C-alpha positions, 0 to 999 in steps of 0.5 A, spaced: 538 806 199 532 810 200 535 817 198 538 814 192 532 812 190 529 818 191 534 822 188 534 817 182 526 819 181 527 826 181 532 826 176 528 822 172 522 827 173 527 833 171 529 829 165 522 827 163 520 835 163 526 836 159 525 831 154 518 835 153 521 841 152 516 844 158 519 848 164 520 844 171 515 848 174 509 852 172 504 857 175 497 858 172 491 862 174 484 859 174 477 860 176 475 859 184 476 852 187 470 847 185 469 851 178 469 847 172 475 851 170 479 849 176 477 842 176 480 842 169 486 846 170 487 841 175 486 835 171 491 838 166 496 839 171 496 832 174 497 829 167 503 833 166 506 831 172 505 824 171 507 824 164 513 829 164 514 830 172 512 838 171 510 841 177 504 846 176 501 851 181 494 853 180 492 860 183 484 860 183 480 867 183 473 869 182 474 875 178 477 877 171 482 881 174 484 876 179 485 871 173 489 876 168 493 880 173 498 874 174 499 873 167 500 881 166 505 881 171 509 875 169 507 871 176 503 866 172 505 863 165 498 861 163 491 862 165 484 858 164 480 863 162 472 865 160 469 870 156 473 875 160 479 875 155 474 877 149 472 883 154 479 884 155 481 885 148 475 889 146 477 894 152 470 893 155 467 893 162 473 893 168 478 893 162 475 900 160 479 903 165 485 907 164 489 902 168 488 896 163 485 898 156 485 893 150 489 887 152 493 883 147 491 875 149 491 869 145 489 862 146 492 855 146 486 851 146 479 852 148 473 846 150 467 847 147 461 849 151 454 851 150 449 857 153 443 860 151 436 863 154 431 858 157 424 860 158 418 856 161 413 851 158 408 856 161 410 862 156 409 862 148 416 864 147 420 859 142 425 864 139 429 870 140 424 874 136 419 872 141 422 876 147 420 883 145 417 886 151 418 879 156 421 879 163 428 877 162 433 876 168 440 879 168 445 878 174 448 885 176 456 885 175 456 879 171 459 881 164 459 874 162 452 872 163 450 879 160 454 878 154 450 871 153 443 874 154 445 880 149 447 876 144 441 871 144 437 878 143 441 880 137 440 874 134 432 876 134 434 883 132 433 886 139 437 889 145 436 890 152 432 896 151 426 891 147 425 887 154 423 888 161 430 887 164 429 884 171 436 885 175 438 880 181 444 880 186 447 873 184 446 868 179 442 864 184 437 869 186 435 869 178 435 862 178 430 862 184 426 867 180 426 863 174 423 857 178 418 861 181 415 864 174 417 871 176 421 872 169 420 869 163 427 868 160 434 867 163 441 865 161 443 858 162 448 852 160 444 846 158 446 842 165 444 848 170 442 844 176 436 849 177 433 847 171 431 840 174 427 844 179 424 848 174 423 842 169 418 839 175 414 845 176 413 850 170 417 846 165 423 848 161 423 850 154 430 852 150 429 858 146 432 855 139 437 859 135 436 855 128 442 854 124 438 856 118 437 863 120 443 865 117 441 873 118 440 871 125 447 868 126 450 874 122 448 878 127 451 874 133 458 874 129 457 882 129 455 882 136 460 877 139 465 873 134 466 868 140 460 865 139 457 860 133 451 855 132 452 849 137 446 843 137 446 841 145 444 834 145 445 833 153 442 837 158 435 839 162 429 838 157 434 836 151 435 829 148 438 826 142 431 826 139 430 833 141 436 837 141 437 845 143 440 850 138 444 854 142 450 859 142 457 855 142 463 858 145 469 856 149 470 855 157 475 854 159 480 857 155 487 856 156 490 863 155 497 866 154 499 873 152 500 874 145 508 876 146 509 869 149 514 865 146 512 861 139 516 855 141 514 855 148 506 855 146 508 850 141 511 845 146 505 846 151 500 844 146 504 838 144 504 836 151 497 837 152 495 833 146 500 827 148 498 827 155 491 826 153 490 819 155 492 821 162 486 827 163 481 824 158 477 821 164 478 826 169 471 828 168 465 827 163 467 833 159 475 832 158 474 828 152 472 835 149 479 837 150 481 833 144 485 837 138 479 836 133 474 840 138 478 844 142 483 847 137 478 850 132 475 857 132 472 861 134 474 863 141 475 869 146 481 871 143 485 869 137 489 863 137 497 863 138 502 862 133 505 857 136 498 853 137 496 854 130 503 851 128 502 845 132 494 845 130 496 845 122 501 839 123 496 835 127 491 837 121 486 840 125 487 847 123 483 849 116 483 855 112 476 858 115 480 858 122 486 862 119 481 867 116 477 868 123 484 868 126 487 873 122 480 877 122 480 877 130 487 879 130 486 885 126 480 887 130 484 887 136 489 892 133 484 896 131 481 897 138 488 898 140 489 904 135 482 907 137 484 906 145 491 910 143 487 915 139 482 916 145 487 917 150 491 922 146 484 926 145 482 925 152 488 928 155 488 934 150 481 935 152 482 935 160 478 929 161 478 926 168 479 919 170 472 919 173 469 921 166 474 916 162 469 910 162 463 914 159 468 918 154 471 911 152 464 908 151 462 914 146 469 914 142 468 906 142 461 906 139 463 912 134 469 909 131 469 901 132 462 899 133 
């Protein structure tokens, strides 16, 4: 009798997965165990299992390459990614190697989040324009935090060359330096735990990027199109009455290769939307995966056509979203064309593998930026 019950249960699960047009099993990648990306991927996986009987195996990785490689080799179908998908599309940092180059990626959905630069209450820094000559914390080999910092500087018509760059081996080391007053500004998200300690000591002030500064936000869009203005109302030294005007971005971002099946992606977004009740209470931020907030631009990569089709049907996708998406797709195509031209030229000139990163950086600056 027990065997009959188990068999019936398995058949019911398989039927549910079939009715949802989802595969019976899937493999995803995410950030490390314990990260927000892993926790949220796990919440999705649990919801899809409960509603459709689909089994999801998550491959965690602490590196950008480790999260993206399984997608490129076909080992995984989807990835819960961060800003690395922007760098991958632009062939920057580790993706500037001849082995990688510009990657054609797409997102399905991305949870809105916020990041910015924070300073101490013991400084006279209030806006990005005040950062010239100040001590700014950087983390070695952390391309995401570096992009965050450089984007805030770009808002204020500055670059890394205009500040005193203080590098640390880890984010934790930089956080301790900020608490101790060894640096004047550091990148952080509103809920960063180290800010609580700083708040009780030197004090905390967010470096505001006001929405009314249109020129500043135009520079942000030019520097990194994945960001937009966002008003943070929850966090350290932040409240409903005293919000912080920061960079809005998306983390995590459910990512797929551009050539993924439109039907498969459409069905995946549909399944996530229809299983919302199963995962919305998993963490405080999970409600932000609702289509109205997670299904709009900008993002680290263009939205996949299958996702766009579902978002249009749901009444979420706007003309502005379509315009941004088309521009981002065109940009990635331009990077790919520039890459191919640079590779051909480098081969003709006998550029070595060791010389390639600098060669590509210069070619990219002359022909794209």
